[in-house]
C-alpha positions in Angstrom: 61.5 54.1 109.4 62.9 50.6 109.6 61.9 48.3 106.8 58.3 47.1 107.1 56.3 44.5 105.2 53.6 46.0 103.0 50.2 45.8 104.6 51.4 44.4 107.9 51.2 46.1 111.3 54.5 47.0 112.9 55.5 48.3 116.3 56.1 52.0 116.5 59.5 53.1 115.4 61.2 56.5 115.1 60.8 58.6 112.0 64.0 58.5 110.0 66.0 61.7 110.2 64.3 62.9 113.4 65.7 62.8 116.9 63.7 62.0 120.0 61.1 64.8 120.3 58.7 66.3 122.8 55.1 65.4 122.4 52.6 67.9 120.9 50.2 69.3 123.5 47.0 71.3 123.6 48.8 74.2 125.2 51.1 74.1 122.2 48.1 74.2 119.9 46.7 77.2 121.7 50.1 79.0 121.4 50.3 78.1 117.7 46.8 79.5 117.2 47.7 82.8 118.9 50.9 83.1 116.7 48.9 82.3 113.5 46.1 84.7 114.4 48.8 87.4 114.5 49.7 87.0 110.9 46.7 85.5 109.1 43.0 86.2 109.1 40.7 83.2 109.9 39.6 81.3 106.9 35.8 81.3 106.3 33.5 78.7 107.9 30.7 78.4 105.3 27.3 76.9 105.9 25.9 74.4 103.4 23.2 71.8 103.4 23.1 68.1 102.4 19.7 66.5 102.4 18.3 69.2 104.6 21.0 69.1 107.3 23.2 72.2 107.8 26.9 71.5 107.9 29.9 73.8 107.8 32.8 73.9 105.4 36.2 75.2 106.7 37.7 76.8 103.6 41.4 76.2 104.1 41.7 76.3 100.3 41.6 80.1 100.7 44.9 80.3 102.7 47.6 82.5 101.0 49.3 79.3 99.8 46.0 77.6 99.0 46.2 75.0 101.8 46.2 74.6 105.6 49.9 73.6 105.6 50.8 77.2 106.1 49.8 76.8 109.8 52.3 74.0 110.7 55.0 75.6 108.6 54.7 78.9 110.4 54.6 77.5 113.9 57.6 75.3 113.2 59.9 77.8 111.5 59.0 80.7 113.8 60.0 78.6 116.8 63.5 77.8 115.4 66.5 79.2 117.3 68.8 81.7 115.5 71.4 78.9 115.1 68.8 76.6 113.5 67.5 79.4 111.2 71.1 80.0 110.0 71.4 76.3 109.0 68.2 76.4 107.0 65.4 73.8 106.7 64.7 70.7 104.6 61.1 69.4 104.1 59.5 66.6 102.1 56.3 67.2 100.3 54.1 66.7 97.2 53.4 70.4 97.2 51.2 71.9 100.0 53.6 71.4 102.9 56.3 72.5 100.5 54.6 75.8 100.0 53.8 76.2 103.7 57.4 75.8 104.6 58.6 78.0 101.7 56.2 80.8 102.6 57.3 80.8 106.2 61.0 80.5 105.2 60.8 83.5 102.9 59.0 85.6 105.5 61.6 84.7 108.2 64.7 84.9 105.9 65.5 81.1 106.2 66.9 79.0 103.4 64.5 76.2 102.5 65.1 73.0 100.4 62.1 70.9 99.6 62.3 67.3 98.4 59.4 66.8 96.0 58.2 63.9 93.8 58.9 64.4 90.1 55.3 63.7 89.4 53.9 66.4 91.7 51.4 68.7 90.0 53.3 71.3 88.0 51.2 74.1 89.7 52.7 73.0 93.1 56.2 72.8 91.8 56.0 76.2 90.2 54.4 77.8 93.3 57.1 76.4 95.6 59.9 77.7 93.4 58.1 81.1 93.2 58.3 81.3 97.0 62.1 81.0 96.8 62.7 77.4 97.9 65.2 75.1 96.3 63.6 71.9 95.0 65.2 68.5 94.9 63.2 66.0 92.9 62.9 62.3 93.5 61.1 59.4 91.6 57.8 58.2 93.0 57.7 55.2 93.2 61.4 54.1 93.1 63.2 56.4 95.5 62.8 56.8 99.3 62.1 60.5 99.9 63.2 60.3 103.5 66.6 59.0 102.4 67.0 61.9 100.0 66.1 64.3 102.8 68.5 62.6 105.2 71.4 63.0 102.8 70.7 66.7 102.4 70.5 67.2 106.2 73.8 65.2 106.7 75.5 67.4 104.1 74.5 70.8 105.5 73.1 70.3 109.0 69.7 71.8 108.1 66.6 71.2 110.3 64.1 68.7 109.1 60.5 70.0 109.0 58.5 66.9 108.6 55.1 67.2 106.9 53.3 65.4 109.7 55.6 63.7 112.2 56.7 66.9 114.0 55.2 68.2 117.2 55.3 71.8 116.1 53.7 71.0 112.7 51.0 69.0 114.5 50.3 71.9 116.9 50.3 74.4 114.0 47.7 72.3 112.1 45.6 72.0 115.2 45.3 75.8 115.3 42.5 75.3 112.7 40.4 73.5 115.4 40.9 76.5 117.8 39.7 78.8 115.0 36.7 76.6 114.2 35.6 76.6 117.8 36.0 80.4 118.0 33.9 80.8 114.8 31.1 78.5 116.0 31.2 79.6 119.6 31.7 76.0 120.7 33.6 72.9 119.7 31.7 71.1 116.8 30.1 67.8 117.3 32.3 66.3 114.5 35.2 67.4 112.4 35.7 65.5 109.1 39.2 66.1 107.7 41.3 64.9 104.8 44.2 62.8 106.1 47.7 62.0 104.7 50.1 61.2 107.5 47.9 62.3 110.3 49.3 65.7 111.2 46.0 67.6 110.8 43.9 64.9 112.4 46.3 64.8 115.4 46.3 68.5 115.8 42.5 68.7 115.6 42.1 66.0 118.2 44.3 68.1 120.6 42.5 71.4 119.7 38.9 70.0 120.1 39.0 67.1 122.6 35.2 67.2 122.8 34.7 66.7 119.0 34.7 63.4 117.1 37.6 63.6 114.7 37.1 61.7 111.4 40.2 61.3 109.2 39.5 60.5 105.5 42.0 59.0 103.2 42.0 57.6 99.6 41.2 53.9 99.1 44.4 51.9 99.2 46.2 54.7 101.0 44.2 54.6 104.3 47.3 53.9 106.4 46.2 56.0 109.3 42.8 54.1 109.4 44.5 50.8 109.2 47.1 51.7 111.8 44.4 52.9 114.3 42.5 49.6 113.8 45.7 47.5 114.2 47.1 49.6 117.1 50.4 49.7 115.2 51.9 51.3 112.1 50.8 49.7 108.8 52.7 50.5 105.7 51.1 50.9 102.2 51.4 47.9 99.9 53.9 48.1 97.1 51.0 47.8 94.6 48.8 50.4 96.2 46.3 51.8 93.6 46.9 55.1 91.9 44.9 58.0 93.3 44.1 61.5 92.2 44.7 62.6 95.8 48.4 63.4 95.3 48.5 65.2 98.7 47.3 62.1 100.6 49.9 59.5 99.8 52.4 59.0 102.6 53.3 55.3 102.7 52.8 55.2 106.5 51.9 57.4 109.5 54.5 57.9 112.3 54.6 56.9 116.0 54.1 60.5 117.1 50.9 60.8 115.1 49.5 57.4 116.1 50.3 58.2 119.7 48.2 61.3 119.6 45.4 59.8 117.6 45.0 56.6 119.5 42.0 57.0 121.8 41.3 60.5 120.5 40.3 60.0 116.9 37.8 57.7 115.2 39.4 55.1 113.0 38.6 57.0 109.8 37.3 56.3 106.3 38.4 55.8 102.8 37.0 57.4 99.6 37.3 56.6 95.9 38.5 58.9 93.2 35.0 59.1 91.8 33.6 60.2 95.2 36.4 62.8 95.3 35.5 64.2 91.9 31.8 64.4 92.9 32.9 66.4 96.0 35.0 68.7 93.8 32.0 69.5 91.6 29.8 70.0 94.7 32.3 72.5 96.1 32.4 74.4 92.8 28.7 74.4 92.2 27.4 75.0 95.8 30.3 76.8 97.6 31.9 78.5 94.6 35.3 77.1 95.8 38.1 75.4 93.9 39.2 72.4 95.8 42.0 70.0 94.9 41.3 66.2 95.0 43.0 65.6 98.4 41.4 68.7 99.8 37.9 67.3 98.9 38.4 63.9 100.5 36.4 64.8 103.7 33.6 66.3 101.7 33.6 63.2 99.5 33.0 61.0 102.6 30.1 63.2 103.7 28.4 63.3 100.3 28.8 59.5 99.9 26.9 59.0 103.2 30.0 57.5 104.9 29.8 60.0 107.8 26.6 60.7 109.9 25.2 64.0 108.5 24.7 65.5 112.0 23.8 69.2 112.4 26.9 71.2 113.1 29.4 68.9 111.6 32.5 70.7 110.2 34.0 69.5 106.9 37.6 70.6 106.2 38.4 71.6 102.6 42.1 71.4 103.1 43.6 72.6 99.8 42.8 74.2 96.5 46.0 73.8 94.5 44.6 72.1 91.4 46.1 71.1 88.1 44.1 73.3 85.7 43.6 70.8 83.0 42.6 67.9 85.3 40.3 70.2 87.3 38.6 71.5 84.1 38.0 67.9 83.0 36.5 67.0 86.5 34.2 70.0 86.5 33.0 69.4 83.0 32.4 65.7 83.3 28.9 65.4 84.8 28.4 61.7 83.9 
């Protein structure tokens, strides 16, 4: 993206390294859902109660890579032409999209290079390497990950698989909404979902147009919320606070995501690290699930009373790739 002033709304501009694209569609989401159903079983939709109200948890933390990103990765890579597959792919990710792309690339015989922050959780770095992808590290903060990816693409002609600003990725993530509606027998009243750049929220809004879509981001990194309120892209401030939600830290959403979400999604919410830790403990105690900080953001908003606790609301648990030591400390600390 072109340079933007921190915290200020900007007019929509193209995502660096990506050419003009088609727009994601609901038909594309349905096609992605059919493709994904052919290779993966549906993840569980688990009932739970908060203050006497029955809600549903979509356990994407139980995907083969431990996160929903496998959906967008598979839809994107399986739609590449033979010529594109031969050139390989480049992705940028803190870990979950990295594994989704690497998983699909290994299954399809495609070379994958992933640009990852040096401070990404070691468990995510190790898992991505184990799937056969090459990792190129960058400093966060300090280096522009999109510039690193652009140099790699310029050098070898690989295809960029953006973590959220890609129509195929958006459609693939939206397959979750199709799956939810099939499991419930109807579209849910509300879907509350963790949000980084807005790929999942955009996909869900296309999949379930009758549902209220509520993106949830970390405090200080709620760039999708701020952008929806402003009607234009807002970039994270240079002094944005640290957050344990490593998976939810894009510095800005992209025009393609904002274009889908505007008029379809609620503005969204922000949660604190303490609220996220409470949600992780709740998932462990009540659902017997291991959920990473970013994956617990939506549940955190529900438990904190920031979302109406309406019967039939679906809460997405988007990932479970935790740092073992940090997770053990979170679960043990009941103060």
